[in-house]
N, C-alpha and C positions, 0 to 999 in steps of 0.2 A: 378185678376179674369179672365182677357182676356187671359193672358198667360196660366192659368190652362185650360181654355176652348180649346185653340188651341192645347195644349198638349194632351188633351183627344181626340180631333178630329184626331190628327196625329196617336195616338195609335190605334184608331178604324179603321183608314184607313189601317195601317200596319197589324192589325189583320185580316181585311177583305181580304187583299192581300195574307196573308198566307193561309187563308181558300180557296181562289180561286186556289192557287198553289197546295193545297192538292187535290182539285177536278180535276184539269187539269192533265192528264197523262204526265209524264216526257218525254222530247224529247230524253234523253240519251239512248244509245243502251245498251243491256245486256252485262255484263262483259264477258260472255262466248264467245261472238264474238271476243273479243281481243285474248283469248286463241286459238280460232279457226284459226285466222289469223296467229298467231305465229307458231303454230305447222303445219299448212298447208304449210307455207313458208319453214319450215325445211324439210318437206316431199318432196316438190318440189326440194329443194336443193339436197337431197339425190338422187333423180331420175336424176337430171342434172349431178351430179358428176359421177354417175354410167355410164351414156351415154358417158361422156367425157373420162372415163377410158377405156371403151370398144371400142371406136372409136378413130380416129385421129383428133378430133376437136381441132382447134388451137385457138378458142376464149376463153379468160380467164373466169374462173368461176364467178368472181364478175361482169363482164360485163353481163353475161347471167342473173344473179339474178337482176341486175338493169333493164334489159329489161323486165323481168317478173313483177317487180314492176311497170314499165311504163304501161304495159298492164292492170294491176289492177287499176292504177290511171286513165287511159283513160276510162275504163268501169265505174268507180265511177263518172267521170265527165259527161259521156254520159247518164248513167242511175242512177238517184238519189236514187233509191231503193237499189242500190248496195253500196252506200256510207257508211252506218253504219258498213259494214264489214271492211273497211280500216280506220275508225276513230281513231284507236289506233296509226296510224302513225303520228297523230298530238299531241302527248303527249309533255310535257314540255321538251325542249332540254336539260335543266340542268339535268333532270332525265335520259335522254338518255345518256348524257356524264357519269354520275355517274354509270350507269349500264354497259356500254360497254368499256369505256376508260381504267379502271383498268385491264380488261381482256387482251386487246390488248397490253398494255404497259408492263404488268408484264410477259406475255408470251414471248415477244420479248427480254426483258432484262434477263429473266431466261434462255433462250436458247442460249444466247451469250457465247462465250468462254471467261471466265473472265481474264485469263492470257493475251490473245491477246488483249482484250479490254483495260486493263490498260496499256499495252505497247503502244498501238495505241492512248491512250487518248489525247496526245498533238495534233495529227492530227484530232481526232474527235472533240476536243474543237474548233479548228480553223474553220473547215467546218461546224460544228453544231451551232456555235454562229455567228462568223463574216461572214461566207458564207451565212447563212440564212438571215442575215440582208442585205447584198448586193443584194441578189436575190429579197428580198421583195422591196427594193428601186427601182431596175430597172423595176420590174413588175409594181410598182406604177407609175413611169413616163409614161410607156406605157398606163396604164389605164387612167391616167389624160388627155392625149392628144388624145386617140383614142376611148375608151369605153364610158366614161361618160363625156359629154361636160359640164354638170352642176355640176359635182362633185368638191368638194374641194380637196386639196392635201391630207388632213387627211383621207378623204374617200377613195381616191386612194391608200394611204398607207395601210389602213385596207384591201383593196382588195389584195394588194401584199403580206401581211402577211398571208392571208387565202390561197393563192396559194403556199406558201413556203414549208410546211412540206412534207416529203417523207415517204413512207411505202414500203420498197424494199423486202418484204418477198418472193415473187415469184422469184426475181432475186437471192437472197441469197441462196435459195434452189438449184438452178442450179450451182451457183459458188462454193458451198461446194463440189460438185462432181469433180471439176477440180483441177489439181495439183497446178496451179498458181492462184487459185481464193480464197484461204483462207483469205489472208490479205485484199483483196477487200471486201469480204463478211463482215468481222468484221468492217471495216471502214464504210460501208454502214449502217449496223445495228446501230453502234454507232452514226452516223450522224442522223439517223432516231429518235433515242431515245433523244439525247440532243437537236436536232432540234425541236422536238415536244414540249419539255419543254420551249425552247426559244420562239417559236411561241405563245404558250399559254400565256406567260408573256407579250409579246409584244401586243397580241390581247387584253388582259385585260387593259393595259395602254392606248392604242389608243381608245378603246371603252369608257373608262372612260373619256378621253379628249373630245370625241364627245358628251358625256352626261353632260359635264361641271362639272363632279365630280372631275377631276384633271385639274386645270387651271395653276398651277405654275410649273416651271421646278424642283424646290426643292421637290414638292410633288411627281412628277413622279419619281425622282431619289430615294426618300425614299421608294416609293412603289416597284420599281424594286429591290432595295437591300433587302427589306423585303421578297418579294416573292422568290427571288433566294436564299438568305442566309438561310431563314427559311425553304425552301424546301430541301436544302442540309442537314441542321441539322436534320430535321424530318426524312429524308430518312436514315441517318446514325443511328439514334436511333432506328427506327422501323426495319431496316435491322439487327442491332445487336440483338434486342430482338427476331425477327423471326428466325435468324440463331441459336441463343442459344437454343431456344425451339425445333428447328428442329433437333439439335444434340441429343436430348433426345430420339426422336422417331426414333430409328434405323430400326426396322422391322415393326413398326406400320404404315400400309398403310393409314388407315382412318385418323389417327391424322396428318400425313404428308400432305395429300391432304387438309384437313380442315384448317390446320395451314397456308399453303401458300395462300389459298383463303381468309381467314380472314385477314392475313397480308396485302395483296394487297388492299383490299377494305377499311380496317381501315386506312391505310396510306393515301390513296386518300381522303377519307371522312373527316378525322380529319384535314388534311391540308387545304382543301377547305372550310369547314363549321365551324370549331372551331378556328383554328389559323390564318386563312386568309393568308396562304402562298401557294406556288405552290405544291399542292398535286400531280400533274403530275410528277414534278421533283423528289419529295420524293418517289413516286412509282417506278420510274426508278432506283434510287440509291438503294432502298431496294431490288429490283429484282436482280441487279448486285451483291449485297452483298450476297444474298441467293444463287445465282449461284456460287459464290466463295466457299461457304461452303456446297454445296449440296452433296459433297462427304461424309458428315457425316452420310448419310443414306445408306442403302444397295443398290446395283446396281438394283435389281428388283424393289424396291420401287421408286427409282429415275426415272426409265424408265416409270413406270406407272404414276407418277406425271407429267412427260413431256407430255405423251399422253393425260392426263386429260386437261392440259392447251392448248394443240393443238386443242382439240375438242371444248373447250370454245371459242378460238379465231375464229375457223371456224364458230361457231354459231353466234358470234358477227358480223363478216363480212357479213354473209348471211343476217341477219336482217337489218343491217345498210344500205346496198346497196339496198335492197328491199324497205325499208321505204323511202329513198331518191327518188327512181324511182316513187313511188306512189305520193309523194308530188309534184314533178315536173310536171308529166303528168296529175295530177288531178287538181292542183291549178294554174299552170302556163302555161298550153298548149296554151292559147291565147296570151301569151307574146312571145313565141318562133317564131322567124322570120328568114328570110334568112340572115339578117344583124347579128343577134345574133349567128347564126351558123357559119358565116364567121369570126366573132370575136373570136369564140372558137379556131379556127385554129391560129389566130393571138396571142391569149393568150398562146397557147401551144408553138408556135415558140419562143415567147419572153421569157417565163420561162426557156426553155431549152437553149436558147442562153445566158441568164443571168447565168445559171449554168455553161455553157462552159467557159464564161469569168471569173467566180469566180475561177474555178479550174485552168485555164491557169495562172491567176495571183498568185495563191497560190502554184503552183507546185514547184517553186524553194525552198520554205520553207519546204513544205511537203516532199521533197526529202531527207532532212537532219534530219528528226525527225521520231520517231516511226520505222516502218518497211521500210521507204523510199517509193518513188513513181516514177514510170516512166510515160512517156506520154501515154503509152498504158493503164496503170492502171487508169490514170486520165480520159481518154476517156470512159473506162468501167464504172467508177463511175458517169460520166455525164449521160450516157445512162441508167444507172440502177436506177436513182432516180425517181421511180414511185410515183404517188400521191395516197393517201389512204383515210381512213374513217375520220381522223381528219379534213381534209379540208372540207369534206361534213358536218360534225357536226358544225364547225364554221360558214359555210355559212347558215345553218339552224338557228343558233343563230341570225345572222344578219337579216334573213328573219322574225323571230318572235319577234324581239325587236321593239317596236313601234317607237322609235327614228330613226331607220335605215331601217324601212320597205319599204320606198320609193325606195331605190336602192337594197333592199334585193333580189328582183326577178332576177335582172341581176347577182348578186353575185352567187346565187344558180345555174343558168344556165351555167355561165362561169366556175364555179368550177367543176360542174358535167361533163361538156364537157372536161375539162382538165384532170380529173381523168380517164375518159373513153378512151381518146386518148392515154394517157400514158400506159394504159393497153393493148389497141389494137395494138399500134405501138411498144412501147419499150419492153413490156413483151414478145411479140411473136417473136421479131427479135434479142433478146439478144444473143442467141446461135450463130447466123450468125455473129453478131458484134464481139463477142469474137474470133471466128475463123479468121476473117479478121485482128484483132489486134494481133493474134498469142498467145492468152492466153488459147485457148482450145486445144492446142496440147498435146498429151499424150507422156510422156517421153519414151525413148527406154527401160529403165529398167522396167517400168510398163508393156510395151508390152511383154517383154521377160518373166516376172514373170507370166503374164496371159497366155502366150503361154505354159509355163511349166505346169500350172495347168490344162489347157484344154487338153493337150496331155496326162497327167497322168490319167485324168478321162476317156478319150476315150480308152486308153490302158486297163484300168481296166474293162471298158464296154466290149471290145472285148474279153478279157480273160474270163469274166463271161459268155458271150454268147457261147464261144467255149466249156466251161465246161457243160453248160446246153444242148447243142446239143447232147452230149453223153448220156444224160438221155433218156431211152427208152420211158418214159411217155411223154416226150416233143419233141421227134424226129420229129413228124409231124406238129409241130407248124410253123406258118408263120414267119420265122426268118427275111425275108426281111422287113416285116412290123415292126417287133421289132427294127431292126437296123435303119430303117428310122425314127421312133418315138423317139428313144433314142439318136439321133445325136445332139450334142451340138454345137450351133453356137458360134463363137468367139464374146465376148462382143464388140469388136472393128469392128464389121461388116465384119469380114473375116472368112470364113469357113475353116474347117480342110481339106476338100477334095481338095482344090487347090486355086489358086489365079487367078485373072483376067489377062489374057495375054495382054490385051490392056492397063493395068495400067502402068503409067510412074514411079510409086514409086518403088524404088529399094530395099524396105524392105518388108519382109513378116513375120508376127507373131513376130515382134520385132527384127529380125535378118537381116543383110545384106547378100545377096546371089550373087554369081557369077556363071554363067552357063559355064560348061566345053565345049569347042568346039568339043572335040572328042566324049565323051559319053553323052553330053547334060544333065548332072546331075547338080543340084544346090548345090554348096558348100558354106557353111557359111563363111564369111570373119571375120578376126580378128577385134575387135572393136578398134576405135581410142582412143587417150588419152582423148578427150572430153567425149566420150561415157563411158569410164572407170570411169572418175570422176563422171559422172552423175549416173552410176550404184552404185558407192561407196556411194554417197550421199543418194540414194534411200535405199541402204542396211542399212545405219546408221539410217535412219528414221524408218525402220522396226524394228531394234533392240531396238530403244527407245520406240516404241509402245509395243513391247514385255515386256520391263522393266516395263512400266506403268501397264500393265495387271498383271504382276507378283507381283508388289507392292500391287495392290488392292486385289489380292487373299490372300496374306499374311496378309493383314489387316482383311479380312473377317474371316480368321482362327485364329485371335487373336495373331499373331506373331509380328505385328507392331502396335504401338499406333496410335491414331487419328492424333496427331500433327506430328508424324513421317511420316506417309503416305502422309500427305499434303506437308511436306517439300520435300520428295523424288519426288513426282509428279511434284512439282514446279521446281525442279532441272532438271527433264526430259524435261519439257516444255521450259525452258531456253536453254537447249542443242539443242532442235529441232529448235530454232530460230537462233542459232549460225551457223557460216560458216562450222566449222569442224564437227558439229553434235555429239560432245562428252561431257560427263558430267565432269565438273571441280571438281575433287575429292578433291583438296586442299581447295577450297572454301567451298565445302560441309562438309569437315572434321572440319572446324572451328565451325560449328554449334554444334558439340558434345564436343568441348573443353569448360571447365569452364571459366567464365569471370574472368578478372583480379581482380576486387574487391572481388569476391567470394573466390578466392584463398587466397588473403590477409586476409580476415576475418576468413577463416578456419585456417590459420596458427596462427593467434593471439589467437583464441579460444583454439587450441591445446596447445599452449605454456602456456596459463593460467591454463588449467585443468591438464595437464601432463607435468611438467617441465622436462627438459632433465637431466637424472640421470648422464650422463657422465660428465656434467659440475660441478657437486657437488664435493666439496673437502672432501676427506676421512680423518678423524682425525688420528693423529699420535699415541696418547696414547692408550694403550690397552683397558682401561675401556671406553674411549670415542668411540673406534671402536665397542665395545660391544653394547653400547647405539645406535650407528648409525645403526648397523645391526637390532636392535629391531625395531626402527622406520621406517626402510626401508622395513620391512616385510609387506606383504599384510594382515597378520592377525592383525597387529597393526591398519591399516586403517579400517578394519572391526570392531575392538573393539571401536574405536573412533566414528564411525557411530552409533553403538548401544548405546553408552552413550548419543549422541546427541538426538537420538530418545527417550530415557528414560527421558531426561530433557524437551522434547517438551510439554507433558501434564502439567507439573508444570508451565512452562512459560505461557502457554495459560490460566491457572487458575489465575496467577498473573495479567495478562493483563485484563482478563474478569471481575474479582471480584473487586468491588469498596469498599473502606473503609468507616466506620470501619468494620474490619473483626472479627468475633467471635473467641474465644480462641480455640474451637474445630476445626474450619477450619484451623487455623494456625498450630495446631499440625498435622493435616492431610497433609498439604502441606510440613511440615518439614519431615514427615515420607516418603513422596514420593520422595523428593529431596535428594536422598541418596548420590549424588556425588557433591553437591553444598557446598563449604566450608563456605558460608555465614551463614548456619544454623547449622554448626557443631562446 
């Protein structure tokens, strides 16, 4: 009775509480404010990018958006009435990862050159797994002794893992424009992709150990194997499915875009939420596999799909950096001190010193695998390892997890400072670093080719102006203004009008010149053997590019099959990586030769179906020769086939009918079986 009364009282209290909640207006802000924040942020990003393109602003775009988010967070902290506008920034970090990580990862893996990626895969695996682990350990020792005096080493290791992933998109964009930067760009992109997957798996394991969910070494090992192996398997399956479906949509733009978007999100979500494997690693592998087979769609569709993912990546970076700026300056502005700012520089120095040590230790091995590596390439990779949105998202997870919230404030401040310093220092100075390392030099062949193009355009311009001057309707035009506004500057900052007399460079427009002492004319010199070899190498590369374009055009016109164009393009890419720059026709010809087992099987089938008439012995007797000629005639084979066809219905009736059979049916079968001696 007492229990019933207490239950009734509890129920009445709960009901009264619900009634009070219905009467009290909710504290939550309207959902429309979230949309207002998102689209206003995107609009500000458009304005910032337009200003950056129209001016020579050297501050990276993501830093500007972080500062914009910091202003919003400061206003929200100072004026509480403004806080509902930025409350969307405090959404669940898991939802934030699910929304933005597939976009960033799939765009990076989709845009990578698949042939160069797989050839550099041993190098990528070394720096993306072992290199990330060593960097995290060295950053953890620094954090254990300098940043958090009360931290355990596991907490410091978690901090080192958060600081490890790289996002070198800005650097890669600049490296692709250089002659000697292709291999470095592929290595950095691959390190970013595989390193992100490694960091995510390590972060899950260490966070589970801190939460006492993983207490034994065997549990951690099984978890790592499951996440890594399951992620690889999931990526292979989803990449194969997405690639197969993408090959069907050749000219269908809507289906191609929708398919890649659905494939990226499904791979990540299924791996993380259903199979409990690394969805991040699965998305990376699926993206690389789709990049390998993206030639199955038309060139126009593939270009639009690439632009679509570039736009999504731009939106994701804009929102992530703005959200992190809001969170830091609204929630943690009271924590930021001079010591924390000083520790940001210590963290930056430690992380990049660790990265330098890792590449210095691995360069002897990296030199002998993949495309090889010189010390200049290693230094460029060290300086090009920018930090990006994954580090910020992991720091937000640490901040919002109740178990790690005590040191999450330091995590987010140090991580954001590391990301900003890498963008402000490394991204803005990479061009100068490449010039110092000698990787930004333009080859003499490229200079000569560009010179010829500029000269040809200018000669065509002058010829056209000379013809137009003869027109009586255009005779009084301001031709000086026309000539001034149609003058093309050389892309290598040398104008056609002349060169600087104070310049110490003895080359002009790609050619060496010698001044005649008598007439003071500049006479081009003959190129050296080294310059001729460089020109030949450049010419071979241009021929290979022309071959690749020709193959694609033949494929679009239906002259080459899908597998054929893929094989030919792969042969061109292999030739581009070789020293002589030529396609191995002998190796390529073996692909069109039938296999040994196929030849053997064909010969056996031919021998069974059509025995060799030359091996048959012709009878000696005349009547036997007459019989031999009858059975060797093609009409005899046709007669036998007709008899077999006539007996087929009878055989089927005998098999299908079960006894006892009536007398009428028996007579019918005998009448049909005209040539069976059993019934005659």
